[in-house]
C-alpha positions in Angstrom: -27.4 9.7 -24.3 -29.2 6.9 -22.4 -26.4 4.5 -23.4 -23.7 6.9 -22.2 -25.4 7.3 -18.8 -25.6 3.5 -18.5 -21.9 3.2 -19.3 -21.0 5.9 -16.7 -23.0 4.1 -14.0 -21.4 0.7 -14.8 -17.9 2.3 -14.9 -18.5 4.0 -11.6 -19.7 0.6 -10.1 -16.6 -1.2 -11.4 -14.4 1.7 -10.2 -15.9 1.5 -6.7 -15.1 -2.2 -6.6 -11.5 -1.4 -7.6 -11.4 1.4 -5.0 -12.5 -0.8 -2.1 -10.0 -3.5 -3.0 -7.2 -1.0 -3.6 -8.0 0.5 -0.1 -6.9 -2.8 1.4 -3.8 -3.1 -0.8 -2.9 0.5 0.1 -2.3 -0.6 3.7 1.1 -2.0 2.5 4.0 0.4 2.7 3.8 1.6 -0.9 5.8 4.3 -2.6 4.2 6.9 -4.9 5.7 5.1 -7.9 4.2 1.8 -6.8 0.8 3.4 -6.3 1.0 4.9 -9.8 2.0 1.6 -11.3 -0.7 -0.4 -9.5 -3.5 2.0 -10.5 -2.3 2.1 -14.1 -2.1 -1.7 -14.2 -5.6 -2.0 -12.8 -6.9 0.6 -15.3 -5.3 -1.3 -18.2 -6.8 -4.6 -17.0 -10.2 -2.8 -16.7 -9.8 -2.0 -20.4 -8.5 -5.5 -21.5 -11.1 -7.5 -19.6 -14.3 -5.9 -20.9 -12.7 -6.0 -24.4 -12.2 -9.7 -24.0 -15.7 -10.1 -22.6 -17.1 -8.2 -25.6 -15.1 -10.4 -28.0 -16.1 -13.7 -26.3 -19.8 -12.7 -26.6 -23.0 -14.3 -25.5 -22.3 -18.0 -26.0 -19.7 -18.2 -23.2 -21.4 -15.9 -20.6 -23.4 -18.6 -18.9 -20.3 -20.7 -18.2 -17.6 -18.2 -17.5 -19.4 -16.1 -14.9 -19.1 -18.7 -12.1 -15.5 -19.6 -13.0 -14.5 -15.9 -13.0 -16.2 -15.3 -9.7 -14.2 -18.1 -8.0 -10.9 -17.2 -9.7 -11.3 -13.5 -8.7 -12.4 -14.3 -5.2 -9.6 -16.9 -4.7 -6.9 -14.5 -5.9 -8.1 -11.8 -3.4 -8.2 -14.4 -0.6 -4.7 -15.6 -1.3 -3.3 -12.1 -1.3 -5.3 -11.1 1.8 -4.3 -14.2 3.8 -0.7 -13.5 2.9 -0.9 -9.8 3.9 -2.6 -10.8 7.3 0.1 -13.4 8.0 2.9 -11.1 7.2 1.6 -8.1 9.1 3.7 -8.8 12.2 6.6 -10.6 10.5 10.1 -9.1 11.1 11.4 -9.9 7.6 10.1 -8.9 4.2 7.6 -11.5 2.9 8.7 -13.4 -0.2 5.2 -14.0 -1.4 2.9 -12.0 -3.7 3.9 -8.4 -3.8 2.2 -5.6 -5.7 4.9 -5.9 -8.4 5.6 -8.3 -11.2 3.5 -11.4 -11.2 1.9 -10.5 -7.9 0.7 -7.2 -9.4 -0.6 -9.0 -12.5 -2.5 -11.5 -10.4 -3.9 -8.7 -8.2 -5.1 -6.8 -11.3 -6.7 -9.9 -12.8 -8.5 -10.6 -9.6 -9.8 -7.0 -9.3 -10.8 -6.8 -13.0 -12.5 -10.2 -13.5 -15.9 -8.6 -12.9 -15.3 -6.2 -15.8 -15.1 -9.3 -18.1 -18.7 -10.1 -17.2 -19.6 -6.5 -17.7 -18.0 -6.7 -21.1 -20.1 -9.7 -22.0 -23.2 -7.7 -21.2 -22.1 -4.7 -23.1 -21.1 -6.9 -26.1 -24.6 -8.5 -26.1 -26.1 -5.0 -25.9 -23.9 -3.7 -28.7 -22.6 -0.6 -26.9 -19.8 1.5 -28.4 -16.7 -0.4 -27.6 -14.1 2.4 -27.3 -16.3 4.6 -25.2 -17.2 1.7 -22.9 -13.8 0.3 -22.3 -12.2 3.7 -22.1 -14.7 4.9 -19.5 -14.4 1.7 -17.4 -10.5 1.8 -17.6 -10.2 5.4 -16.7 -12.7 5.3 -13.8 -11.1 2.1 -12.4 -7.6 3.6 -12.6 -8.6 6.8 -10.8 -10.6 5.0 -8.2 -7.7 2.6 -7.6 -5.3 5.5 -7.1 -7.7 7.1 -4.6 -8.1 3.8 -2.7 -4.4 3.2 -2.6 -3.6 6.7 -1.4 -6.4 6.6 1.3 -5.2 3.1 2.4 -1.6 4.3 2.6 -2.7 7.2 4.9 -4.5 4.7 7.2 -1.5 2.5 7.2 0.7 5.3 8.6 -1.7 5.6 11.6 -2.2 1.9 12.1 1.3 0.5 11.5 1.4 -3.3 11.4 -2.3 -3.4 12.2 -2.9 -1.5 9.0 -1.4 -4.3 6.9 -3.4 -6.8 9.0 -6.6 -4.7 8.4 -5.8 -4.5 4.7 -5.4 -8.3 4.5 -8.7 -8.8 6.3 -10.4 -6.4 3.9 -9.1 -8.4 0.9 -10.1 -11.6 2.5 -13.6 -10.2 3.1 -13.9 -9.1 -0.5 -12.6 -12.4 -1.7 -15.3 -14.2 0.4 -17.9 -11.7 -0.7 -17.1 -12.4 -4.4 -17.1 -16.2 -3.9 -20.1 -16.5 -1.6 -22.6 -13.8 -2.5 -25.3 -13.5 0.1 
């Protein structure tokens, strides 16, 4: 029971991280289909990344944490800067979109912290299917909530909403890369 509570708390923490980042992404003009696809992709990556972390194990944890931090933060910075720059553009941006490769890069950036969590769970020997299932489900639901809330803010803020969303992603990218 203690292990299950620990897994639930960790899944909630990873889900809140996904929520806050999805809140910024939700400021883009997204359809319901896009919101569903983005949340599902984030949830799947929050299953795959802890699985990979568990598989890699203890011997790599000391080296990969720093690299994962900078990759994840860098991806969020790139997407955030692009959103902020395109907020007042008259034409559709041709950069990273929450579809295709842009969606995959976004999902990787959001879920890299779950790789480190997977390393910890792998070292502790937690039940793999319960752990990754809980993390994936919580992150998917929290992403959907963040995307929906963000899209409602965007309706009120217009182009400023996309700028705000970009600034939120930049902030989280910097927070990840430069913990204070």
